[in-house]
Each structure stands twice: as C-alpha cells, then as structure tokens.
N, C-alpha and C positions, 0 to 999 in steps of 0.2 A: 603275663602279668594281670590282664584283665580277668582271665579265669580264676586266678588265685583271689582277687577281690571278691568276685562273685560267690565263690565257695565259702570264704569267711562270712559274707553277708547272709548266705543261706544257713550257716551255722548258728549265727545269732538268731535268726528267725525261728529256727527249730527249738533253740534253747529258751525262747521268751514266748513262743507260741503266738507271734505276730509278725507280719511282713515288715522287714527292716530295709532301710535305704542308707547309702554311703555317700557321703559329699566331702570333696577336699576342703580345705580351710577357705578357700575362695567361694565356697557354696556352690561348685559345679557338680552335678551329679556324676558318680563314678560307677555304682551298681545299685540294683533294687530287687527285693525279694518278689516273687509271686503275690499277687492278690487275688482270691477267689471267694471273698466274702460278698454277700447280698446287702451288707449294711451300707445304706448310702452316706451315712455320716463318715465312713472309713475313707471314702475318696471324696473329700471336701475340696473346694475350688483351689485352695493353696497347693494341697498334695498333687492334685491332677495336673495343675499347670506346671509346677515343678518337674515332673515326669516328661510331660510335653515339651518343654523349653530347655530342659537339661541344665537349668541355672536359676539362680536367684538374684533379684536386683539389689541395689544398695539399701533401698528401704525395707525390705524383708531381712536383710542381713542384719541392719541396725536393730530392728525390732526383736529378733531372737537373741541377738547378742546382749541386749538389754537385760536378759536374765541371768548374764554370768557365765554362759557357756564356754567363753573363751578362757576363763580363769579357772573353771572347774576342773577337778580331778576325778570326780565321781558323777554318777547319774544326776542329771537336772530334770526335774518336772516342770512343764510349762502348761499352764491352763489353756482352756478352749477360749477362743475370742471369736463368736459367730459374727460379729460385725465386720471383722477382717477377713471373713471366709475360712477361719479356723474352726471347724464344728466339733472337733475332738482335741483333746489335750495331747502333748507329745511328751515322749520321754527321749532326752538327748544323752548319749553316751560319748563324751569328749574323746577322741583319737589322739594321742599324745605319744611322743617320743623323747625321752630325756627333758620331760618338762616342757616341751614346746608342742602347741596343738598343731596337728597335722589335718585334722578333718573331724567330721561328726557323723556318727550312726544315729539314725532317727526311727522312732517306732510310735505308734499310735497308742496312747494311754488308755486304760480301761474306762468306762463310763463310771461316773461318781456313783459311790456305793458299791461298785464291784472290787474284788480283791486284784491287786495288781501282781507282777511276777515275784516269785519267791526271792528272797534275799540271795539265796544260794545260786539261783539261776542268774540273778542279775551279776553277781560276783564272776561267775564263769563268763558272762557276756562281756564283762569289762576285760577280762584276759584275753578274749579274742579280738576285742578293740586294740589292745597292746599290740597284738600281732600285726594287726592292720597298720598301726602307726610305724612299726619297723619298716614295712614294706613301702609306705609312702614317703617316708624320710630317705630311705634308700634311693627310691626313684628320682625324688626331689633333687637329691645330691649328685646322682649321675648325670641328670640333665643340666643342673647348674655346672658341674665341673666341666662338662664338654661344650658348654655354649661357646666359649671362645674359639675352641678348634673347629667346631661346626661352622661358625660365622667365617672364619679364615678361609675355609674351603668355598664357600659360597661367594666371597668378595675378593678373592685373590685372581690376579690376572692370569692369563694362560702362560704356560711354560714352567720354569723351575719353581716359581713361587706357588703356584699351584700344587705342583708335585709334592713340595716340601709340607704344604698344608694338609694335603690328603694324608701323607705319611704320618703326620703328628695325630690326626684325628683317629687313624688305624691304630696307632701305639695305645691311645688313650682307650679306644674301645676295647683293646684286648681280643680275646679270640671270637667275640662277637662281631669284630670288625669286617671279617669275610663272610658274614650272614647276608641274608636277604633284608633288604629295606626298601622303603618307599619314601620319597621327599613330598612334602606338603607345603603349599603357599597359602596362607590365610590373609587377605588384604581387603581393605586398609586396616591396620591394626593401631590401636591407641593404647597408651599406658604400657605397663611393663609386661615382660613375657609371664605366662602363668607359671606358677611354682612348679607344677607337674602337669604332664598330658599322659594318662594311661597307655601304656604300650610304647612311648617314645624312649629313644636311646639319646636324643639331644633336642634342645628347644633353643632358638635365638631370634633376636630381631634383626633385620637387614633392610637398608634403605631400599625403596621402590624405585624403579627407573622412572624419571620423569619425561616431559615432552623435550624432545631434542636431545635424549639419550643421557642426559645429566642424572646423577643420582642425588636424590632429594632426601633429607633426613629430618625435616621438620615434623611436627606433630601431625598425624593423619598421613604422612608420606612413609609409613613403615610398613613392612610385612613381617608377619610371624612365620618362621620357618620351623618345620618339625621334621624330624628323622625317626620314622616309625620303623620298629622291628616287625618283620613278618614271619611266618612259619612255612608258606609256601607262595608261589605265583598266583595260585587259584584262591588264595585265602585273603582277599581285600576287604573282606566285610569288617573285621575288627578295626582297620584303618580308617574306613569311611564312617564308622560310628564314632570313633575318637575324634574325627574332623568335625562332624555334625555337632558335637557337644560344645565346640569352640565358637560357634556361630549363634547369633541371637535368632531365635525363631518365634513367630507368632503363636500362640496356643489356639485351642479350639475355643470357640465362643462359650461353650459349656463351661469350660475350665476357669474362665474369668468371671462368672457371674457370682457376686457375692463377694469378691475380693477387693471391694472399693475402699476397706478400711486400710489396706495396705497399697493404695493407688493401682490397684489392678495387678500388683506385681506378683511374681512367682515366690514360692517359699520352701523350705524344706519339706521333703517327702517321706514321713512315718513309712503284544505279541503279535506277533505278526499273524495276519490273516491269510489264507490262501485264496488264490483266484485273481484274475486281472483286475475285476471291477473293484474287490474289497482292496487291493494295493493301490489303485488309483484313489479311492476314497481316503485310504489313509494318508496317502501323499497330499491330497488336497487338505485335510485337516491339519497336517503339519505345516502347509503354507500358510493356513489362516492363523496358525501360531506365531509365524514369523512376520505376518503382515501388519508390520508397524515400522515407522520411519527411524532410520538410524539416529540414535539418541546422543546426546553430548556426554561429556565426562560424568560418570556415576560415582557415587561414593558409597554404593551399598557393599556390605561386606560379603565377600564370596570366598571359596576354597578351590584350589587345584590339587590333584593328586597324580603325581607322575606314575609311569609304568614302573613296577618293582626293578631293582638292579641288584645284582650280586657282585660285590666289589666296589670299594670306595672311590675307585678311579672314575666310575661312571656317574659319580654323585652330581657333578656341576651340570652335566647334560640333563639329569634327572631334575635338577632344580629350575632349569630353564623349562622343562615340560610343566613342571607345576605352576610356574608363573604363567605361562601361556595359557593353562586351564583355567586358572582363576580370572584372567582377562576375558577369556571367551565366555565364562559364566555371567560377567557383567554385560558383554555385548549381546548375548542371547540368553535371556533368562530361562528359556526352556531347558537349558544345559544345566542349570545350577539349582541350588546356590552351592552345591559341591559338585565340581565336574572332573571327571576322570580325562586325562590327556587322550587315551585311546578312544574317547567317543566324542571328541570335539569337532570331527570331520576336518572342513577347510581352514578352520582356525588353527589348526596344527602348524600350517604354513604361514598363514596370515599374521599370526600373533608374533612371528619371528621376523616377518618382513616388515611390518608396520610398527615398529619401535618409535617412530617419530610420526607426527600427524600426517595424514594422506592428504596431498594437495596435486593431485593429477589435474593438468589443465582440462582434460576433457570433460572430467566430473565435477570440476569446481563449481560451476553454476547450478547444477542439479542438486548439490549438498547443501545449498543456501536455505534458510528457513523459509523462504518464499516459495521454494519448489518441494516441500517435504512430501506432498502427496504424490508428486511424479516419482520421486525417490522411491517411495514406498512400492507404487505400481510397477516400476522398472525392477526391483528387487524380486517381488513375488512373481513376476512373469519369468525371470532368469531362474529362480527357484523352482518353478515347474517346467524347467527344460525347454521354455519357450512355447508351450502349449497353451493357446489362447484360451480354450475352453476351461481349462483346469484353473488358469490364473484368475479369469473373469470370476468363477465360482468362488475361489478363495477371497477375492476383494469385494465380492457382493455386487458386481456392476455388471452391466450389459457389454457384450462383446464390442460393439460398436463404440462404447465409451472408453473401452480398453484400447482399441485401435487409436483413437484419437489421442490418447495419453501418450501412447508410446511414439506416436508421429511428433508430439511435443518434445519427448525425451530425446529423440534424434536431432531435432533442431537446437536444442539446448546444448548438446554434447558434440554434435558433428560426427557421431558414431552411426554406423549402419548395422542394425540389429539383425540383419539376414546374414551378417559375416561373424563367423565363429571366433575370430580374433577379437574383434570389437565386442562382441558379447562377453568374453572372457575378461577383457580390460574392465568393462563397466561392473561386471559381477564382482570382481576383486575390489575395485575401488568402494563400491557400496558395503561390502562386508568389512573391509578395512576400517572404514569410516567408524563402524561401531565400536572399534578397539580404541579410538582417540579420546 
C-alpha cells in the first residue's frame, strides 16, 4: 500500500512540476516526492521539520485548516508567512472520498509574479488525489472494521477463548489472514487510535500491563497495537518506517529556525570492526553508552516490533514480543526509540520475567537512590564481563576506585562477585530494575 501512495504522489509531482507530499487527515506524513532544487526557499523550516518529524502539531494543523482546507473540494492556495517559517506559499489538494476528507496533498506554490500550474494539469492532479482518497478510505475502513477482532486476540485468555478470537480475526482478514504479519506495540499512547497507519491490516488500543500484573486502562496506560502486513521476513523496513512515523521525534535544529510563529511546530510539507583491539574498543564504547544508573518509571513513548509471523495463531506470542521490545527501549535508550525484539538481547528474557517490580533482597539496598553510583558501577563491570580495565575505562575512573566500589557492592548485597551465580543474580536484578 505504501508503494501505491508513493507512486500516486510521484504522479502528481510530474503533472505539476513540483515535489508533492501526502499527509493523512491527522497531518501525519505518508509519502513525499524527491526534492532536487537548489532554491533555499523551497525547503523552508516548516517543510523541512515536517519531513523530519513525520507529523504536524495541533498549532500547525489549526493554522492551515484556518484556510478552509477541510471543507474545500478543490485546490486551495495558502500565502507565504515568513514570520511563521513558511517562506513559500502552498497549494493544498484536498483528498476526499464520498465528501469526507481523508488527507491532503501539498505542493509549493510558484513565487509571486510567476505562472502557476495550468488548469488542465491541476484538474488531472485532483483526479489523482481522488484515487488516493479511495485508498485511504479503504485502508481506514479495513483497520476500523478489524479493531475489535484484533483487540480480542490480544486480550483473550489462553485456551478456547483465544482460539475463537484468532478464528474471528482470520475470517475477517480473508485470504490475507494467512500472510506474513508483524505485531507492533507503541506505548504509552494517549488519545484515540489513528484513523489509518500505512501498511496496517488492523489497529487498536489495548491496556498496558501495570505494576503487579494488573491491567490498567486509564489515560496514559494504553498501548497502540498495530498489525502490519509484510511481503517477506527480510522486508521489515516498511514496518519500521510506519512505526517511526507514529512516534514524536525532535527535528534537526536547522529545521526549527524561523518557525517561532507556529510555536516551533512542524507543518505540512509541499559495523563491526575486525581485530581484537577494535572489538574491545567497541565494547568499551557500548559500555559507556550503558554507564548510567537504572532509572525509575519512564513515560517516554517507544515502540517494539516483534519477529514476523505467518499464521494468526502465533499472534499472541508476537504481541508479547512487541511489548517486551517497547519496554526494553525505555529501559535502554540505545535500543530505541523503535526496538526490534530480535535485537534487545537479555531483555527478551527479562521483560517476560520482570512483569512485576524487582525486589530481590540481595539487590534491594543497592537499588536505592543513595547507592545509585554503586549500582551503575556494578552494572558496567558486569556488562564488561568482569574485566576491570574495560569497566574502569567505561566509567572514567581509576582501577583502585573501581575495586573500592565493587567491595562496597559486595558489602551491601552479601554477594561474592568472584562467583558466577552471584554475578548472574546481580546482573539480572540490575537489568530488570530498568524495566520497572
């Protein structure tokens, strides 16, 4: 489906001789045409930041809707507003289906005094916009129609209830039910589920599991579940792209300059190294990236992507993978903000085991705020496989300081860091603490 949108956007770009972009009615970017102009005004702050963040804020949406684009049935010209970071005017082609707006195609208007697109070309572009409207409406309808069945699969208990839910979803999907899919978890999610997600077979909201294993459904305690269609197990790129567009992302500084008129908001857009030394250096660098204390509960939005599955009977297990990956991305920022279950390492196990807050007596004292630096030292030491030199380098301290801290860790925990099982217990407790 994503390829269909891109082809249609490219067709409009060719008809009107300007790069076009397509956003859904929630102002989320779906596709955009190539831009090869040297004109600095063509990539103004609003356009640039829109492409980088893949979405627009409520302020930008309200500003552009003030020109009547949500009610328009034909092209709408919007003048430039340099104070707001809009250096060039826009042409908006409303994308409608049966009178209901589904999205917008955006193009940069010509500079004042220069002729714009010919009426015939504009009419042809609107015909293409109508075809886009059909696709968006069909996709939104499919996702909305299946949300109940999809949610039932994810929330049903094991046994016959889950079997019945899977059978209902398979029947609703039709022939596509036996195809290849990936489950995605985006959490925490506030508000309603998006009207459509490119490439999604179904979208729904589900309660996030709270502390103590209880299901919470209050605002901020929901997760967005997405069932993405895949063409092959090796083609996860479209899934990752679709997921990334659901997350708020900070734009490059250059993209935000001059956008103060809209509150800095975005708007519509017209290896591994060989050799032992290198390997050790890379490991030390990774340890430095991890060298921070286990954090408390985080509300940062992250996404987890499960391994592809063929057959809906595997979907509940795939959903657990997606949830685990999203939790791991919060616990270890270097994994995210979009984490694949296959790449989260020990969190594949820990996220399953640590559904409840970790309270192992041995690690309890170490995990208090008063001993945060000692906890960080112990975690980095264990991440470095107990190699004192690497751990000291990652922490930026002298070896003697490291040995002193490790002795304090042993005193607090009663564990012997020369014993493998004690090391394993402490390492698991420290990693699991990041998930709580």
